[in-house]
N, C-alpha and C positions, 0 to 999 in steps of 0.2 A: 822382671822377669819373664814374659806370655807363658803361655801354654806350648806353643809351638814353640819357642826355643829351648824351654823348658826336657822336651822330649829328645829335640836334634841334640841336645846339652849328651842326655845320655844316654842317647843310640848310637854316637862320639868315646862309649866313654870315657867323656869328664865326670862330675862331681854336680851335678843342681844344686838349684839354692833348696832347692824340694821336690818328692817323688813324683816323678807322673803317675797320675793315675787313669787310670785311662775303664769309663763308662759304659760296654759294650758300644765304642764306635764303630767298631767292625762287627761281620757274622763271627771272625776267630774269636776271638774274645766273647766273654756269653757275662749273662749276675738272667736269673730270672726276675720275670714282673717283678711279682711285687718283691722283693728284694730293692731293685734297682729304683720302686718310686720310695718302698721308708727312706733309705740311704740320698736317693737326694730334696724331703723333704728336711729327710735332719738338718743338711749339708749348707739349706736355705739355696741349690741352687734350680730357680727357673720354676717356680710349681705351675705356672703356666705352660706347659712343652708337652701336649701327649703323646705318650709310648705308641710304639705299635708290638703287636707281636708280631714276633719273627717265626718260633719255631710252635709249633701247636703243640707239640706231645714234653716238647721236654719246655716248655712257658720261656724260652728264653728274652728278652727288650731289643730292640731296639729303636736311634731316632728315629723320625721322621726325615 
C-alpha cells in the first residue's frame, strides 16, 4: 500500500496497514524546523531534501 492509498483509506474511516503520518506537507499542519530535520534524518527520509522556513516567528518547516 502506498502513502496515497493509506491516507485515502484513513479518510474513508477504514483501517490502513499502518497509520499515515503528515510531516508538515501543508501549512495547516506544522512541525518546527529543527525537529522536522532531526526526525527526517532519524527515519532516513530523503536526507538531501532542503527544508524551507515557512514562518519566521514559529520556526515551522515546509517542504519545497
